[in-house]
C-alpha positions as CSV (number, residue, x, y, z in Angstrom):
1,M,119.1,195.8,229.7
2,R,117.6,192.4,230.8
3,V,120.0,189.8,229.3
4,L,119.3,186.1,229.2
5,V,122.4,183.9,229.1
6,G,122.4,180.3,228.1
7,G,125.4,178.3,229.5
8,G,126.1,181.2,231.8
9,T,127.5,179.2,234.6
10,G,130.7,178.3,232.7
11,F,134.1,180.0,232.4
12,I,133.0,182.6,229.7
13,G,129.5,182.9,231.2
14,T,130.8,183.8,234.6
15,A,133.0,186.6,233.2
16,L,130.2,187.9,231.0
17,T,127.7,188.0,233.8
18,Q,130.1,189.9,236.1
19,L,130.8,192.4,233.3
20,L,127.1,192.9,232.4
21,K,126.1,193.4,236.1
22,A,129.0,195.9,236.6
23,R,127.5,197.8,233.6
24,G,124.1,197.9,235.3
25,H,122.4,195.2,233.3
26,E,120.1,192.4,234.8
27,V,121.2,188.9,234.0
28,T,119.1,185.7,234.1
29,L,120.9,182.4,233.4
30,I,119.5,179.4,231.6
31,S,121.0,176.2,233.1
32,R,120.2,172.6,233.7
33,K,119.4,173.2,237.4
34,P,117.0,175.8,238.8
35,G,118.1,178.5,241.2
36,P,118.0,182.2,242.0
37,D,118.1,184.4,238.8
38,R,117.9,181.3,236.7
39,I,115.5,179.4,234.5
40,T,116.0,175.9,233.2
41,W,116.2,174.8,229.5
42,D,112.9,172.9,230.2
43,D,111.3,176.1,231.5
44,L,112.3,177.8,228.3
45,T,110.7,175.1,226.1
46,T,107.5,174.9,228.1
47,S,106.9,178.5,229.1
48,G,108.7,180.4,226.3
49,L,111.1,183.3,226.4
50,P,110.9,185.4,229.6
51,R,110.8,189.2,229.0
52,C,114.3,190.2,228.0
53,D,116.1,192.8,225.8
54,A,118.9,190.5,224.7
55,A,119.8,186.8,224.6
56,V,123.3,185.1,224.4
57,N,124.1,181.4,224.1
58,L,127.4,180.1,225.4
59,A,126.3,176.5,226.1
60,G,128.4,173.6,224.9
61,E,130.2,170.5,226.2
62,N,134.0,171.1,226.4
63,I,135.5,169.6,223.2
64,L,139.0,169.3,224.6
65,N,138.1,167.4,227.8
66,P,141.1,165.0,228.0
67,L,139.1,162.7,230.3
68,R,136.6,161.9,227.5
69,R,137.5,159.6,224.7
70,W,136.8,161.0,221.2
71,N,134.2,158.4,220.2
72,A,130.7,158.6,218.5
73,A,128.9,159.1,221.9
74,F,131.1,162.1,222.9
75,Q,130.9,163.6,219.4
76,K,127.1,163.4,219.6
77,E,127.2,165.2,223.0
78,V,129.5,167.9,221.6
79,L,127.0,168.4,218.7
80,S,123.8,168.2,220.7
81,S,125.0,170.4,223.6
82,R,125.5,173.2,221.0
83,L,122.8,172.6,218.4
84,E,119.9,171.8,220.7
85,T,120.4,174.7,223.1
86,T,120.9,177.1,220.2
87,Q,117.7,175.8,218.5
88,T,115.7,176.0,221.7
89,L,116.7,179.6,222.3
90,A,116.2,180.6,218.6
91,R,112.8,179.0,218.6
92,A,111.8,180.8,221.8
93,I,113.0,184.1,220.4
94,A,111.1,183.6,217.1
95,K,107.9,182.8,219.0
96,A,108.2,185.6,221.6
97,P,105.4,188.3,221.4
98,Q,108.1,190.9,222.2
99,P,111.3,189.5,220.8
100,P,114.6,190.8,222.2
101,Q,116.6,193.5,220.4
102,A,119.8,191.4,220.2
103,W,120.7,187.6,219.9
104,V,124.3,186.7,220.2
105,L,125.9,183.3,219.7
106,V,129.5,182.3,220.5
107,T,131.0,179.7,218.1
108,G,134.7,179.1,217.1
109,V,137.5,179.9,214.7
110,A,137.5,176.1,213.8
111,Y,135.2,177.4,211.0
112,Y,138.4,178.4,209.1
113,Q,140.7,175.8,207.6
114,P,144.1,175.4,209.4
115,S,146.9,176.8,207.3
116,L,150.5,178.1,207.7
117,T,150.0,180.8,205.1
118,A,146.3,181.9,204.8
119,E,144.9,184.8,206.7
120,Y,141.2,184.8,207.5
121,D,138.8,187.6,208.3
122,E,135.0,187.4,209.0
123,D,134.2,187.3,205.3
124,S,136.6,184.4,204.5
125,P,135.1,181.0,203.4
126,G,135.2,177.9,205.5
127,G,132.9,175.7,207.5
128,D,132.9,172.5,205.3
129,F,136.2,170.5,205.6
130,D,136.1,168.5,208.9
131,F,133.9,167.6,212.0
132,F,134.6,170.9,213.7
133,S,134.1,173.3,210.8
134,N,130.9,171.5,209.9
135,L,129.8,171.8,213.5
136,V,130.3,175.6,213.4
137,T,128.3,175.8,210.2
138,K,125.4,173.8,211.7
139,W,125.6,175.7,215.0
140,E,125.4,179.1,213.3
141,A,122.6,177.9,211.0
142,A,120.7,176.7,214.1
143,A,120.8,180.3,215.5
144,R,119.4,182.1,212.4
145,L,116.1,183.8,212.9
146,P,113.5,184.6,210.3
147,G,112.9,188.3,209.7
148,D,114.9,191.2,211.1
149,S,113.1,192.3,214.3
150,T,116.1,191.0,216.3
151,R,119.8,191.9,215.6
152,Q,121.8,188.8,215.2
153,V,125.5,188.5,216.0
154,V,127.9,185.5,215.9
155,V,131.3,185.8,217.7
156,R,133.8,183.2,216.5
157,S,136.1,182.8,219.5
158,G,139.8,181.8,219.5
159,V,141.5,180.1,222.5
160,V,140.3,181.9,225.6
161,L,143.0,182.9,228.1
162,G,141.9,183.7,231.7
163,R,142.3,182.8,235.3
164,G,140.6,179.7,236.7
165,G,139.6,178.0,233.4
166,G,139.9,177.8,229.7
167,A,143.1,176.6,228.0
168,I,145.5,177.9,230.6
169,G,144.0,175.8,233.4
170,H,145.5,172.6,231.8
171,M,148.8,174.2,230.8
172,L,149.9,175.9,234.0
173,L,151.3,173.0,236.0
174,P,153.7,171.6,233.4
175,F,154.9,175.2,232.5
176,R,155.3,176.1,236.2
177,L,157.5,173.0,236.5
178,G,159.6,174.1,233.6
179,L,158.3,171.2,231.5
180,G,156.2,173.3,229.1
181,G,156.9,174.0,225.5
182,P,155.3,174.1,222.0
183,I,152.8,171.6,220.9
184,G,153.9,169.6,217.9
185,S,155.9,171.7,215.4
186,G,155.0,174.9,217.2
187,H,154.8,176.6,213.7
188,Q,150.9,176.5,213.7
189,F,149.1,179.8,214.4
190,F,147.5,180.2,217.8
191,P,144.4,182.5,217.6
192,W,143.9,183.6,221.2
193,I,141.8,186.1,223.2
194,H,141.8,187.2,226.8
195,I,138.6,186.3,228.7
196,R,138.0,190.0,229.5
197,D,138.1,190.9,225.8
198,L,135.8,188.1,224.8
199,A,133.3,189.2,227.5
200,G,133.9,192.8,226.3
201,I,133.2,192.0,222.7
202,L,129.9,190.2,223.7
203,A,128.9,193.2,225.9
204,H,129.8,195.6,223.0
205,A,127.7,193.5,220.6
206,L,124.7,193.6,223.0
207,E,124.9,197.3,223.7
208,T,125.7,198.7,220.3
209,S,122.8,198.8,217.9
210,H,124.7,198.9,214.6
211,V,126.7,195.7,215.4
212,Q,125.5,192.6,213.5
213,G,126.7,189.6,211.6
214,I,130.0,187.7,212.2
215,L,132.7,189.1,214.5
216,N,136.0,187.2,215.1
217,G,136.6,186.9,218.8
218,V,140.4,186.9,218.7
219,A,143.1,189.4,219.7
220,P,144.6,191.6,217.0
221,A,148.0,190.0,217.5
222,S,146.9,187.5,214.8
223,S,150.4,186.1,213.8
224,T,151.1,184.5,217.2
225,T,152.4,180.9,216.7
226,N,152.1,178.1,219.2
227,A,155.9,178.3,219.8
228,E,155.7,182.0,220.5
229,F,152.8,181.4,222.9
230,A,154.8,178.8,224.8
231,R,157.8,181.1,225.0
232,A,155.6,184.0,226.3
233,L,154.0,181.8,228.9
234,G,157.4,180.6,230.0
235,T,158.6,184.2,230.3
236,A,155.5,185.2,232.3
237,L,156.2,182.4,234.7
238,G,160.0,182.9,234.7
239,R,160.5,179.3,233.5
240,P,162.1,177.7,230.5
241,A,159.6,176.5,227.9
242,F,161.3,174.5,225.2
243,I,160.3,170.9,225.9
244,P,157.9,170.2,223.0
245,L,154.8,168.0,223.4
246,P,155.2,165.5,220.5
247,S,152.3,165.2,218.0
248,A,152.0,161.5,218.7
249,V,151.3,162.1,222.4
250,V,148.6,164.7,221.6
251,Q,147.0,162.3,219.2
252,A,147.1,159.5,221.8
253,V,145.4,161.6,224.4
254,F,142.8,163.4,222.3
255,G,142.4,161.2,219.3
256,R,143.6,162.0,215.8
257,E,140.6,164.1,214.7
258,R,140.5,166.2,217.9
259,A,144.3,166.6,218.0
260,V,144.1,168.8,214.9
261,M,142.6,171.6,217.1
262,L,146.0,171.7,219.0
263,L,148.4,170.6,216.3
264,E,147.2,173.0,213.6
265,G,145.9,176.5,213.7
266,Q,144.6,179.5,211.7
267,K,145.7,183.1,211.3
268,V,142.5,184.9,212.2
269,V,142.1,188.7,212.0
270,P,139.3,190.6,213.9
271,R,138.7,193.1,211.1
272,R,135.0,193.5,211.7
273,T,135.4,193.5,215.5
274,L,137.8,196.5,215.3
275,A,135.6,198.2,212.7
276,A,132.6,197.8,215.0
277,G,134.5,200.1,217.5
278,Y,135.6,197.5,220.1
279,Q,138.7,198.6,221.9
280,Y,140.8,195.7,223.3
281,S,142.0,195.6,226.9
282,F,144.7,193.0,226.1
283,P,145.8,193.3,222.4
284,E,149.3,192.0,223.3
285,L,150.0,188.4,224.5
286,G,152.6,189.4,227.1
287,A,150.3,191.6,229.0
288,A,147.4,189.2,228.7
289,L,149.5,186.3,230.2
290,K,150.8,188.5,232.9
291,E,147.3,189.3,234.0
292,V,146.2,185.6,233.8
293,I,149.0,184.2,236.0
294,A,149.2,187.2,238.4
């Protein structure tokens, strides 16, 4: 297949591109800068969709960038980097004389309300209680196409674990020094997925003609808590991991609203992902972390 990937130069995009090429597909990236096997977002707006069999959008400013203050300007960037790129691609697909067979968007499990007791699958309600859940609702709405000539899939991703990026990048140093531990109470659920499985779910969604609608991009080990994650990372590194990061520090660094993403969590089950026939490479946290830090 010829696959067009928006935001393909980032952490998830790089992994997806490698996997798709290994499976014999051709990949063209949409990025801000031109280059080989790339088009720019401006090209897409002016010249329309290039011939392709499938399109994916992964573009979006990193919400948990600790170097950026959580203010109105950054919130606007977080929104526009997701909504505008998604709308641009969706419009180009809708106008294409030969639309692609599949259109896949990656959003997040922030759609579901944090809870210590609820369990969420793809049919659970959400999307309307804070900045992030409303963002996911608007983002998914921006991707919707009229008609049904193109299969539409949304993957709601958990915390992505992988080498050289994602959540682990920021955590490794303190954990290697034996200074890691749970965040806040540690009781909150920690919906995670290995980068290879997120790329795998996306490739499965692109290649499998019966897959459509919402898929939860999380590992099936859905009851992992933040404290269990910290212990497992400490074990994988052979270091103690019991120094908690107090809630007040997290709120000071990230701002109260954004800190919720770290201090609270959701128990998310990939029911439709499993039913769609996806087989996980890393269903268990221990093996996933071993691979990441190897």
